[in-house]
N, CA, C and O atoms as a printed pandas DataFrame, in Angstrom:
     atom_number atom_name residue_name chain_id  residue_number  x_coord  y_coord  z_coord
0              1         N          UNK        A               1   41.461  -87.710   -5.732
1              2        CA          UNK        A               1   41.075  -86.513   -6.434
2              3         C          UNK        A               1   39.594  -86.200   -6.202
3              4         O          UNK        A               1   39.222  -85.045   -5.992
4              5         N          UNK        A               2   38.763  -87.226   -6.240
5              6        CA          UNK        A               2   37.334  -87.015   -6.023
6              7         C          UNK        A               2   37.072  -86.449   -4.638
7              8         O          UNK        A               2   36.252  -85.546   -4.472
8              9         N          UNK        A               3   37.770  -86.983   -3.643
9             10        CA          UNK        A               3   37.602  -86.496   -2.279
10            11         C          UNK        A               3   38.003  -85.028   -2.173
11            12         O          UNK        A               3   37.324  -84.240   -1.516
12            13         N          UNK        A               4   39.094  -84.668   -2.815
13            14        CA          UNK        A               4   39.550  -83.276   -2.792
14            15         C          UNK        A               4   38.506  -82.350   -3.418
15            16         O          UNK        A               4   38.186  -81.304   -2.852
16            17         N          UNK        A               5   37.974  -82.731   -4.585
17            18        CA          UNK        A               5   36.978  -81.901   -5.250
18            19         C          UNK        A               5   35.703  -81.780   -4.423
19            20         O          UNK        A               5   35.095  -80.710   -4.375
20            21         N          UNK        A               6   35.297  -82.856   -3.781
21            22        CA          UNK        A               6   34.124  -82.808   -2.924
22            23         C          UNK        A               6   34.353  -81.851   -1.758
23            24         O          UNK        A               6   33.471  -81.061   -1.421
24            25         N          UNK        A               7   35.531  -81.917   -1.142
25            26        CA          UNK        A               7   35.844  -81.013   -0.039
26            27         C          UNK        A               7   35.865  -79.561   -0.511
27            28         O          UNK        A               7   35.409  -78.661    0.196
28            29         N          UNK        A               8   36.390  -79.346   -1.694
29            30        CA          UNK        A               8   36.480  -77.991   -2.211
30            31         C          UNK        A               8   35.096  -77.404   -2.468
31            32         O          UNK        A               8   34.876  -76.224   -2.197
32            33         N          UNK        A               9   34.166  -78.193   -2.981
33            34        CA          UNK        A               9   32.835  -77.699   -3.284
34            35         C          UNK        A               9   31.950  -77.580   -2.056
35            36         O          UNK        A               9   30.978  -76.824   -2.071
36            37         N          UNK        A              10   32.263  -78.308   -0.997
37            38        CA          UNK        A              10   31.420  -78.259    0.190
38            39         C          UNK        A              10   32.000  -77.392    1.297
39            40         O          UNK        A              10   31.340  -77.171    2.313
40            41         N          UNK        A              11   33.215  -76.897    1.124
41            42        CA          UNK        A              11   33.826  -76.042    2.143
42            43         C          UNK        A              11   33.227  -74.645    2.075
43            44         O          UNK        A              11   32.981  -74.118    0.990
44            45         N          UNK        A              12   32.996  -74.057    3.227
45            46        CA          UNK        A              12   32.475  -72.689    3.278
46            47         C          UNK        A              12   33.629  -71.705    3.089
47            48         O          UNK        A              12   34.716  -71.874    3.641
48            49         N          UNK        A              13   33.360  -70.694    2.306
49            50        CA          UNK        A              13   34.358  -69.643    2.081
50            51         C          UNK        A              13   34.351  -68.700    3.276
51            52         O          UNK        A              13   33.303  -68.477    3.882
52            53         N          UNK        A              14   35.499  -68.149    3.618
53            54        CA          UNK        A              14   35.532  -67.164    4.705
54            55         C          UNK        A              14   34.645  -65.964    4.359
55            56         O          UNK        A              14   34.640  -65.512    3.214
56            57         N          UNK        A              15   33.904  -65.451    5.327
57            58        CA          UNK        A              15   32.954  -64.362    5.057
58            59         C          UNK        A              15   33.604  -63.114    4.460
59            60         O          UNK        A              15   32.971  -62.404    3.679
60            61         N          UNK        A              16   34.845  -62.843    4.813
61            62        CA          UNK        A              16   35.484  -61.640    4.288
62            63         C          UNK        A              16   35.870  -61.769    2.815
63            64         O          UNK        A              16   36.220  -60.769    2.188
64            65         N          UNK        A              17   35.813  -62.982    2.245
65            66        CA          UNK        A              17   36.125  -63.185    0.836
66            67         C          UNK        A              17   34.885  -63.257   -0.040
67            68         O          UNK        A              17   34.996  -63.330   -1.264
68            69         N          UNK        A              18   33.716  -63.238    0.563
69            70        CA          UNK        A              18   32.490  -63.396   -0.217
70            71         C          UNK        A              18   31.654  -62.122   -0.200
71            72         O          UNK        A              18   31.602  -61.402    0.798
72            73         N          UNK        A              19   31.023  -61.871   -1.298
73            74        CA          UNK        A              19   30.059  -60.784   -1.423
74            75         C          UNK        A              19   28.806  -61.430   -2.005
75            76         O          UNK        A              19   28.817  -61.892   -3.146
76            77         N          UNK        A              20   27.751  -61.462   -1.243
77            78        CA          UNK        A              20   26.523  -62.111   -1.692
78            79         C          UNK        A              20   25.561  -61.040   -2.178
79            80         O          UNK        A              20   25.306  -60.057   -1.481
80            81         N          UNK        A              21   25.036  -61.235   -3.365
81            82        CA          UNK        A              21   24.068  -60.298   -3.917
82            83         C          UNK        A              21   23.083  -61.065   -4.782
83            84         O          UNK        A              21   23.455  -62.047   -5.424
84            85         N          UNK        A              22   21.829  -60.627   -4.805
85            86        CA          UNK        A              22   20.856  -61.303   -5.662
86            87         C          UNK        A              22   21.156  -61.022   -7.136
87            88         O          UNK        A              22   21.565  -59.917   -7.493
88            89         N          UNK        A              23   20.953  -62.016   -7.973
89            90        CA          UNK        A              23   21.162  -61.798   -9.408
90            91         C          UNK        A              23   20.267  -62.744  -10.200
91            92         O          UNK        A              23   19.814  -63.778   -9.707
92            93         N          UNK        A              24   20.036  -62.353  -11.426
93            94        CA          UNK        A              24   19.245  -63.163  -12.339
94            95         C          UNK        A              24   20.155  -64.134  -13.071
95            96         O          UNK        A              24   21.333  -63.855  -13.294
96            97         N          UNK        A              25   19.595  -65.273  -13.441
97            98        CA          UNK        A              25   20.372  -66.271  -14.183
98            99         C          UNK        A              25   20.867  -65.690  -15.503
99           100         O          UNK        A              25   21.995  -65.964  -15.914
100          101         N          UNK        A              26   20.038  -64.890  -16.173
101          102        CA          UNK        A              26   20.440  -64.307  -17.455
102          103         C          UNK        A              26   21.641  -63.376  -17.290
103          104         O          UNK        A              26   22.515  -63.337  -18.155
104          105         N          UNK        A              27   21.691  -62.625  -16.183
105          106        CA          UNK        A              27   22.845  -61.751  -15.927
106          107         C          UNK        A              27   24.105  -62.573  -15.698
107          108         O          UNK        A              27   25.175  -62.260  -16.220
108          109         N          UNK        A              28   23.958  -63.627  -14.909
109          110        CA          UNK        A              28   25.101  -64.495  -14.616
110          111         C          UNK        A              28   25.617  -65.152  -15.891
111          112         O          UNK        A              28   26.825  -65.209  -16.123
112          113         N          UNK        A              29   24.702  -65.642  -16.709
113          114        CA          UNK        A              29   25.082  -66.313  -17.947
114          115         C          UNK        A              29   25.728  -65.335  -18.927
115          116         O          UNK        A              29   26.707  -65.675  -19.592
116          117         N          UNK        A              30   25.186  -64.131  -19.017
117          118        CA          UNK        A              30   25.757  -63.109  -19.893
118          119         C          UNK        A              30   27.187  -62.786  -19.473
119          120         O          UNK        A              30   28.081  -62.697  -20.315
120          121         N          UNK        A              31   27.399  -62.613  -18.190
121          122        CA          UNK        A              31   28.752  -62.304  -17.710
122          123         C          UNK        A              31   29.718  -63.457  -17.989
123          124         O          UNK        A              31   30.874  -63.227  -18.344
124          125         N          UNK        A              32   29.251  -64.683  -17.831
125          126        CA          UNK        A              32   30.097  -65.841  -18.113
126          127         C          UNK        A              32   30.488  -65.901  -19.585
127          128         O          UNK        A              32   31.642  -66.171  -19.915
128          129         N          UNK        A              33   29.527  -65.651  -20.465
129          130        CA          UNK        A              33   29.827  -65.666  -21.897
130          131         C          UNK        A              33   30.715  -64.495  -22.299
131          132         O          UNK        A              33   31.552  -64.625  -23.192
132          133         N          UNK        A              34   30.535  -63.357  -21.646
133          134        CA          UNK        A              34   31.398  -62.210  -21.929
134          135         C          UNK        A              34   32.851  -62.509  -21.580
135          136         O          UNK        A              34   33.767  -62.063  -22.272
136          137         N          UNK        A              35   33.059  -63.264  -20.509
137          138        CA          UNK        A              35   34.431  -63.670  -20.165
138          139         C          UNK        A              35   35.004  -64.558  -21.265
139          140         O          UNK        A              35   36.185  -64.455  -21.596
140          141         N          UNK        A              36   34.176  -65.424  -21.828
141          142        CA          UNK        A              36   34.614  -66.270  -22.934
142          143         C          UNK        A              36   34.982  -65.453  -24.163
143          144         O          UNK        A              36   35.966  -65.745  -24.843
144          145         N          UNK        A              37   34.187  -64.430  -24.442
145          146        CA          UNK        A              37   34.496  -63.552  -25.577
146          147         C          UNK        A              37   35.834  -62.855  -25.353
147          148         O          UNK        A              37   36.660  -62.775  -26.262
148          149         N          UNK        A              38   36.040  -62.351  -24.132
149          150        CA          UNK        A              38   37.313  -61.681  -23.833
150          151         C          UNK        A              38   38.491  -62.632  -23.992
151          152         O          UNK        A              38   39.549  -62.239  -24.484
152          153         N          UNK        A              39   38.307  -63.895  -23.574
153          154        CA          UNK        A              39   39.399  -64.866  -23.723
154          155         C          UNK        A              39   39.721  -65.109  -25.195
155          156         O          UNK        A              39   40.892  -65.218  -25.558
156          157         N          UNK        A              40   38.710  -65.196  -26.040
157          158        CA          UNK        A              40   38.985  -65.410  -27.461
158          159         C          UNK        A              40   39.690  -64.207  -28.068
159          160         O          UNK        A              40   40.586  -64.366  -28.897
160          161         N          UNK        A              41   39.300  -63.021  -27.668
161          162        CA          UNK        A              41   39.946  -61.819  -28.200
162          163         C          UNK        A              41   41.382  -61.671  -27.707
163          164         O          UNK        A              41   42.230  -61.118  -28.407
164          165         N          UNK        A              42   41.651  -62.165  -26.502
165          166        CA          UNK        A              42   43.007  -62.109  -25.952
166          167         C          UNK        A              42   43.880  -63.261  -26.429
167          168         O          UNK        A              42   45.091  -63.261  -26.208
168          169         N          UNK        A              43   43.267  -64.241  -27.083
169          170        CA          UNK        A              43   44.023  -65.397  -27.563
170          171         C          UNK        A              43   44.294  -66.446  -26.503
171          172         O          UNK        A              43   45.180  -67.283  -26.674
172          173         N          UNK        A              44   43.538  -66.414  -25.399
173          174        CA          UNK        A              44   43.758  -67.387  -24.318
174          175         C          UNK        A              44   42.636  -68.418  -24.209
175          176         O          UNK        A              44   42.621  -69.223  -23.277
176          177         N          UNK        A              45   41.699  -68.396  -25.153
177          178        CA          UNK        A              45   40.568  -69.333  -25.108
178          179         C          UNK        A              45   41.030  -70.740  -25.478
179          180         O          UNK        A              45   41.895  -70.924  -26.334
180          181         N          UNK        A              46   40.436  -71.720  -24.817
181          182        CA          UNK        A              46   40.736  -73.123  -25.132
182          183         C          UNK        A              46   39.672  -73.734  -26.038
183          184         O          UNK        A              46   39.810  -74.866  -26.501
184          185         N          UNK        A              47   38.605  -72.965  -26.287
185          186        CA          UNK        A              47   37.516  -73.476  -27.109
186          187         C          UNK        A              47   36.861  -72.319  -27.832
187          188         O          UNK        A              47   36.713  -71.235  -27.268
188          189         N          UNK        A              48   36.473  -72.538  -29.062
189          190        CA          UNK        A              48   35.627  -71.621  -29.810
190          191         C          UNK        A              48   36.301  -70.331  -30.243
191          192         O          UNK        A              48   37.502  -70.122  -30.071
192          193         N          UNK        A              49   35.465  -69.481  -30.813
193          194        CA          UNK        A              49   35.916  -68.153  -31.224
194          195         C          UNK        A              49   34.844  -67.151  -30.817
195          196         O          UNK        A              49   33.804  -67.529  -30.278
196          197         N          UNK        A              50   35.097  -65.887  -31.074
197          198        CA          UNK        A              50   34.166  -64.845  -30.637
198          199         C          UNK        A              50   32.778  -65.029  -31.239
199          200         O          UNK        A              50   31.776  -64.744  -30.583
200          201         N          UNK        A              51   32.710  -65.500  -32.472
201          202        CA          UNK        A              51   31.404  -65.709  -33.125
202          203         C          UNK        A              51   30.586  -66.761  -32.379
203          204         O          UNK        A              51   29.381  -66.591  -32.191
204          205         N          UNK        A              52   31.239  -67.857  -31.949
205          206        CA          UNK        A              52   30.530  -68.886  -31.182
206          207         C          UNK        A              52   29.898  -68.291  -29.928
207          208         O          UNK        A              52   28.732  -68.547  -29.629
208          209         N          UNK        A              53   30.675  -67.499  -29.203
209          210        CA          UNK        A              53   30.173  -66.901  -27.961
210          211         C          UNK        A              53   29.091  -65.859  -28.237
211          212         O          UNK        A              53   28.135  -65.753  -27.469
212          213         N          UNK        A              54   29.224  -65.085  -29.323
213          214        CA          UNK        A              54   28.201  -64.100  -29.659
214          215         C          UNK        A              54   26.888  -64.774  -30.034
215          216         O          UNK        A              54   25.815  -64.270  -29.701
216          217         N          UNK        A              55   26.961  -65.898  -30.717
217          218        CA          UNK        A              55   25.743  -66.649  -31.054
218          219         C          UNK        A              55   25.069  -67.144  -29.778
219          220         O          UNK        A              55   23.857  -67.007  -29.616
220          221         N          UNK        A              56   25.860  -67.718  -28.876
221          222        CA          UNK        A              56   25.281  -68.194  -27.606
222          223         C          UNK        A              56   24.704  -67.034  -26.808
223          224         O          UNK        A              56   23.645  -67.166  -26.194
224          225         N          UNK        A              57   25.398  -65.894  -26.815
225          226        CA          UNK        A              57   24.931  -64.725  -26.062
226          227         C          UNK        A              57   23.603  -64.225  -26.617
227          228         O          UNK        A              57   22.742  -63.781  -25.857
228          229         N          UNK        A              58   23.430  -64.292  -27.933
229          230        CA          UNK        A              58   22.178  -63.823  -28.543
230          231         C          UNK        A              58   20.997  -64.722  -28.176
231          232         O          UNK        A              58   19.846  -64.299  -28.286
232          233         N          UNK        A              59   21.261  -65.943  -27.745
233          234        CA          UNK        A              59   20.188  -66.876  -27.389
234          235         C          UNK        A              59   19.788  -66.790  -25.923
235          236         O          UNK        A              59   18.824  -67.439  -25.517
236          237         N          UNK        A              60   20.501  -66.008  -25.120
237          238        CA          UNK        A              60   20.210  -65.911  -23.685
238          239         C          UNK        A              60   18.782  -65.444  -23.401
239          240         O          UNK        A              60   18.103  -66.074  -22.590
240          241         N          UNK        A              61   18.293  -64.371  -24.028
241          242        CA          UNK        A              61   16.935  -63.920  -23.683
242          243         C          UNK        A              61   15.862  -64.998  -23.865
243          244         O          UNK        A              61   14.950  -65.099  -23.044
244          245         N          UNK        A              62   15.956  -65.781  -24.898
245          246        CA          UNK        A              62   14.963  -66.822  -25.117
246          247         C          UNK        A              62   15.127  -68.029  -24.215
247          248         O          UNK        A              62   14.158  -68.731  -23.924
248          249         N          UNK        A              63   16.348  -68.272  -23.772
249          250        CA          UNK        A              63   16.621  -69.448  -22.955
250          251         C          UNK        A              63   16.483  -69.160  -21.465
251          252         O          UNK        A              63   15.846  -69.924  -20.741
252          253         N          UNK        A              64   17.073  -68.069  -21.005
253          254        CA          UNK        A              64   17.192  -67.830  -19.571
254          255         C          UNK        A              64   15.961  -67.200  -18.940
255          256         O          UNK        A              64   15.841  -67.197  -17.715
256          257         N          UNK        A              65   15.046  -66.670  -19.734
257          258        CA          UNK        A              65   13.896  -65.981  -19.173
258          259         C          UNK        A              65   13.073  -66.897  -18.260
259          260         O          UNK        A              65   12.523  -66.436  -17.260
260          261         N          UNK        A              66   12.987  -68.166  -18.589
261          262        CA          UNK        A              66   12.198  -69.078  -17.746
262          263         C          UNK        A              66   12.888  -69.388  -16.421
263          264         O          UNK        A              66   12.235  -69.813  -15.468
264          265         N          UNK        A              67   14.204  -69.177  -16.355
265          266        CA          UNK        A              67   14.925  -69.424  -15.104
266          267         C          UNK        A              67   15.062  -68.163  -14.262
267          268         O          UNK        A              67   15.351  -68.255  -13.068
268          269         N          UNK        A              68   14.862  -66.995  -14.850
269          270        CA          UNK        A              68   14.972  -65.742  -14.104
270          271         C          UNK        A              68   13.879  -65.588  -13.064
271          272         O          UNK        A              68   13.999  -64.756  -12.164
272          273         N          UNK        A              69   12.813  -66.372  -13.169
273          274        CA          UNK        A              69   11.731  -66.267  -12.186
274          275         C          UNK        A              69   12.136  -66.833  -10.818
275          276         O          UNK        A              69   11.508  -66.517   -9.807
276          277         N          UNK        A              70   13.169  -67.657  -10.787
277          278        CA          UNK        A              70   13.627  -68.217   -9.518
278          279         C          UNK        A              70   14.650  -67.284   -8.899
279          280         O          UNK        A              70   15.502  -66.721   -9.588
280          281         N          UNK        A              71   14.552  -67.131   -7.596
281          282        CA          UNK        A              71   15.535  -66.283   -6.935
282          283         C          UNK        A              71   16.843  -67.042   -6.813
283          284         O          UNK        A              71   16.856  -68.246   -6.561
284          285         N          UNK        A              72   17.907  -66.346   -6.989
285          286        CA          UNK        A              72   19.231  -66.940   -6.882
286          287         C          UNK        A              72   20.159  -65.964   -6.208
287          288         O          UNK        A              72   19.848  -64.782   -6.060
288          289         N          UNK        A              73   21.271  -66.458   -5.811
289          290        CA          UNK        A              73   22.271  -65.620   -5.182
290          291         C          UNK        A              73   23.584  -65.841   -5.889
291          292         O          UNK        A              73   24.040  -66.976   -6.034
292          293         N          UNK        A              74   24.188  -64.769   -6.325
293          294        CA          UNK        A              74   25.513  -64.868   -6.922
294          295         C          UNK        A              74   26.538  -64.652   -5.834
295          296         O          UNK        A              74   26.455  -63.685   -5.077
296          297         N          UNK        A              75   27.477  -65.523   -5.757
297          298        CA          UNK        A              75   28.536  -65.389   -4.770
298          299         C          UNK        A              75   29.847  -65.141   -5.493
299          300         O          UNK        A              75   30.258  -65.933   -6.341
300          301         N          UNK        A              76   30.492  -64.054   -5.159
301          302        CA          UNK        A              76   31.797  -63.752   -5.725
302          303         C          UNK        A              76   32.830  -64.208   -4.708
303          304         O          UNK        A              76   32.924  -63.649   -3.615
304          305         N          UNK        A              77   33.585  -65.199   -5.059
305          306        CA          UNK        A              77   34.638  -65.697   -4.170
306          307         C          UNK        A              77   35.947  -65.469   -4.907
307          308         O          UNK        A              77   36.310  -66.222   -5.811
308          309         N          UNK        A              78   36.633  -64.440   -4.513
309          310        CA          UNK        A              78   37.847  -63.966   -5.190
310          311         C          UNK        A              78   37.613  -63.969   -6.694
311          312         O          UNK        A              78   36.765  -63.213   -7.170
312          313         N          UNK        A              79   38.331  -64.787   -7.464
313          314        CA          UNK        A              79   38.163  -64.760   -8.910
314          315         C          UNK        A              79   37.081  -65.719   -9.391
315          316         O          UNK        A              79   36.791  -65.752  -10.586
316          317         N          UNK        A              80   36.478  -66.499   -8.501
317          318        CA          UNK        A              80   35.446  -67.459   -8.893
318          319         C          UNK        A              80   34.079  -66.839   -8.685
319          320         O          UNK        A              80   33.889  -66.018   -7.788
320          321         N          UNK        A              81   33.135  -67.232   -9.512
321          322        CA          UNK        A              81   31.770  -66.767   -9.362
322          323         C          UNK        A              81   30.858  -67.968   -9.533
323          324         O          UNK        A              81   31.019  -68.749  -10.471
324          325         N          UNK        A              82   29.914  -68.113   -8.639
325          326        CA          UNK        A              82   28.983  -69.225   -8.774
326          327         C          UNK        A              82   27.595  -68.744   -8.401
327          328         O          UNK        A              82   27.436  -67.750   -7.691
328          329         N          UNK        A              83   26.607  -69.449   -8.880
329          330        CA          UNK        A              83   25.225  -69.117   -8.581
330          331         C          UNK        A              83   24.618  -70.246   -7.775
331          332         O          UNK        A              83   24.724  -71.413   -8.155
332          333         N          UNK        A              84   23.985  -69.907   -6.668
333          334        CA          UNK        A              84   23.355  -70.922   -5.834
334          335         C          UNK        A              84   21.876  -70.610   -5.707
335          336         O          UNK        A              84   21.451  -69.470   -5.895
336          337         N          UNK        A              85   21.123  -71.599   -5.397
337          338        CA          UNK        A              85   19.693  -71.418   -5.198
338          339         C          UNK        A              85   19.470  -70.856   -3.801
339          340         O          UNK        A              85   20.072  -71.320   -2.833
340          341         N          UNK        A              86   18.614  -69.868   -3.703
341          342        CA          UNK        A              86   18.363  -69.248   -2.398
342          343         C          UNK        A              86   17.055  -69.720   -1.823
343          344         O          UNK        A              86   16.676  -69.304   -0.728
């Protein structure tokens, strides 16, 4: 299992499946938390409730501002989204 996960994380995605664009960590984090809020509202969340996610979302400006100074690249790979250091 470990070998499979390592291969999955180190394999390059086909170029036609990726869209690379610059993004801020705060934007990426906000979008991730918004997905969590949507899951709780749809009843498909495995953790927490909408209030938990709203509290975390309200803390983003104070937390993520120090990381927004670094350039990053958001990669959209089909339904997965990840942030890498550029």
